[in-house]
N, C-alpha and C positions, 0 to 999 in steps of 0.2 A: 641815880647813876650810869653810865650808859657802858655796853660793856660790849667786846668785840664780835657777837650772835647779832646786836644790835645795828653794828654797824655793819656788817656783810652780809645779815639776812638777806635773799633773794628777793624781787618784789612781782611776786606772784600773779600777779594783776595784769603784768606787764607783757606775759610770757600767750602768746601764742600760736595755733594749731592751724598748719592748712594742709589743703591734699593737691596732690599734682603725682602725675604720670606720663610718661611718653610711649606711645604705641600708633599700630600704623592705624589708620585711616581707609578699609579698605574699598572706599565708597568713591572714590579718586584716588589711592595708591599712592597715598603721601601723608609721610613722619603726621603726629600734634603733638601739640601737648597741651594736657589736658588736667586743669587748675580751678581752682577751688577755696573761697577763706574759710571752707566747714572742715577743715581737719578734722579727723582722728571718728569722724563719721563713716557706714555706709553710702557710699558713692552713690550704690542706685536708689535710695534712702531720698538723698541729695536733691537726686535729679526728676525723683517722683512729685514732690514734695515741693521743691524750689530752686526750678533747672533754672533760672536766671542768677542762681551763685557761680551757674559753673561759667565757667572759660573755657572756650579754645583757641589754639595757636596754631597755625596751619604750617608748616614747613616746606617751603621749596625746595625741591631735590638739587635744583643744578646751583644755586647758591648757600644752602646748608642755614644752620640756626644765625640770623645774624643778632646784630647789637641792641640793635630798637626795639626787638620781639623780648627779648631777656629784661627790657627795661621795662616793657608794654607789661608783660607779669608782674613786675614791683609792684607796678602801679596800680595795675586793678587789685592785686591783695590788700591796695590803702597801706604802702610802706612809704619811708622818708628816713634821710640820711643816713646813717651807718647800716641801719639793717637792709633799704632800700638796693645798699653796693652789693652788700652780703649775699641778696637776694639775686643780684643779677649774676655774680662768682658762682651762684647754686645751679643755677639753669643751668649756665652755659658747661660745668662739670658735671651735670647728670646728662645731658642729651650726650656729649662725649662719650661715656660710660655706655649708655644706651647703643650708640653706633658702632662702638670700639668692641665690644664683646658680641656683636648679631641677633642682640636679641631683640622678642616680639615686643615682652612688656618691661616696664620699667615704673613700678609703682611705690610713691614714700608718700605713707599716711600712719601720723603726721607730720610733718614737715615742722618743727619748732622753731618758734621764734623767742628766744632766751630774751632775762630781763636786760641781757646787757648788749641785745642788738643783734645777736650771732644769730644765722640759719644749723641748724642742725638738722639730719634725717634719722628720726626715730625709730621706723620700722617701716621694713619695706618687702617688694614680692615683685622677683627678676623669675619671669620665664623667657629662656633661651629657646633662641631658631634652630630647629631638631635639621633642619637643609644648610645649618650654616658647622654646624662642626666637627666637620672636618679640620677646617681650618683652626679648632682650637682644641689640639690632642690633649691640652693640659683639663681640658673639664672630666674628663672620661677618668684622671683619677680620682675628681671630689665623688661623684659617682656613689652613693648605694641605693642598691636593687631593693634592700632590703626591705626602702620606704614606698618603692611603685608596688603597682600591682601586679603580682608574678602570673599570671595569664599573658599578663600585655609584657610581662619580660620576656616568657618561652614564644609568644609569639614573635616578639623580632626578634630573635635568635633564631628561628627557622625563618626572618624573611615575610613576615605575616604581617599586615598593617590591622592593628585589631584592638581595638576601644571598648572595653567593657561598661552596659548601660545595664540601665534596671526594669526592663519591658521582660516579656514571656515568650517572645519570637526575634530566633536566632535569625542573623541573616553572613548568605554566604556570597559577596562578590567580586566580579573585577572592575577593577577603575571605581575611584572615588565620587565621581558624577550620578553614576552609576547606581553605586550604595546609597547614595544621599538620597536619589530619590527612591529607592529599595524600601528605607526606611519610612518617607512619607506614604508609600502605598499601605504599608501594614498602619502608623499611625491609621490613617486614612478608612482601614480594615475596621477599626477598634480596636484593634491591638497594640503593642506595643511592645519598639525595639529593645532585643537586649545586647543587641552588641552593633557595632562599627566594626566591617572586618572587607579585602580586599586582598583577595587572591592573589593578585596581579595578572599577567599576559599567557600562563603557564601554569593551564589549573590542570595537570597532572593529576595521579593517582595517588601519588605520594603527598602532592600538598592539599587535595582536600580531603586524603583522610584526615592528616594534619586538621584542620579545620573543622572541622567536625569532631573531632577530639577538644578542640578547645571550647568550641561552644557549647555541650554538652560536660564542659564539668560547670556549667551556670548550672542550680536546679530549681533554676524557677522557668528552664526552657520549656515551652509544652510545644516546641514548634519547630523549623527550617524550613526559609526561605533562602532557597538557591537563584538565584537570580544574573546569566553569566548570557555576554556577549560573544560568539563564540567572530572574533575580526583575525589576531593574530592567533591562535591556537581554534581548530575548528569542532564542531558541537558535539559529533560523536565521538570525538577523543574525550571529550571532556564527561561525558554521560559514561562511557564505559570508565571511567576513570571513576565517577559517582558508584558505579554498582561494582567497582573492584573495591574500592574504598568502603562499600557500606557491607561488602561479605566478611573484610578486613578486620571490619572492630566488632562484627558478631551482630549483638545484639543491639539495636536502637530504639532507645523505648516512645521513643517520640515521632509522630509523622512529618514526610517534609518531601513539601514541594518544588519541583524543577522549573524555572523558566528558564527556554537553550534559546535565542535567538541569535541566527547571524547563517556562516556557512555550515551546511549540510544538517541544518535546526530539525528537518522532516525526519532525516535518519535517527537521528537524538532523540526524537519523543518516541518513536518506535522503541529505540531499547530500551528506554524508560519504562513504556506501557509495556514491555515482555519481559520486563526484567523480574518479575513475583514478589518485588518487591514491596516495603510500608513506603511508597513513592509516587507521587501522585504528579502527572507532567500538567505545563501550562503553555498555553501560547502567548497571549498578549498580556499587558501588564492587568489589565481590567481583568483578565481570567486567574491570573494569579491573585490579584486582591481577593476575589471572589475566593477563591479556595482555602487561600488563607480562610477568609473567614464565616465557610465550611468547613473547612479540617481540624483547625487550630482553635478558634474562639466559639 
């Protein structure tokens, strides 16, 4: 006897899972759609063990995603018939969503082909571009700061760019590029950066004090490297700001290495050296690296 469940029971053998993401390829400045037949798995593991199962489709920004590209993706996933048509629609909608919300990444893992050849996004991860949030004020209403790192939230409110890391050497730098170089210096010296912190072009006493307090919230910090280029702001003003901030905070329990280069760098070094504080001055990047190794590590 045939019952209803037998008639309508899904054939799970016909269900398949795929991986698909849209992101920026910073090597060529173009969006790409990355996809694989190995859905539901860690894509890094797939890339390491079976790189031939990962496909990439590059999108020309002048013309956008083209229909033939959507069909190529469906073909490479081994689809045909209704599933083929469904996948081409899915890819088009996914890319439109990625562009429409100014995302920096859309990752769908897995994309499911059901036994009825319907294409469904089962799980997803979306990263929005912070630089485009001004175009989407509605996103702010959905923000839940309780889910974020409280130190990073506090830094953002003070106008500082801060990212918490797992190391033992705190960083205070002006400029993202210099901050990355400073983190490399710490790593090459045998330490580990405890944070990324960009104080911006106006490293006055108030901002320096706030930056010190943020860094010192991390109990793993054993020392701080301050690496400031005095272009917009003079180095001697930064040095005075560091001394004032140090005295305002009171007892800073870890050594501080300060490298100031740019306008009035010589005067700045004299201010640091004559401060009488637990602050060590450096001139070159190598000098700063050597002092990190000597004083902190």
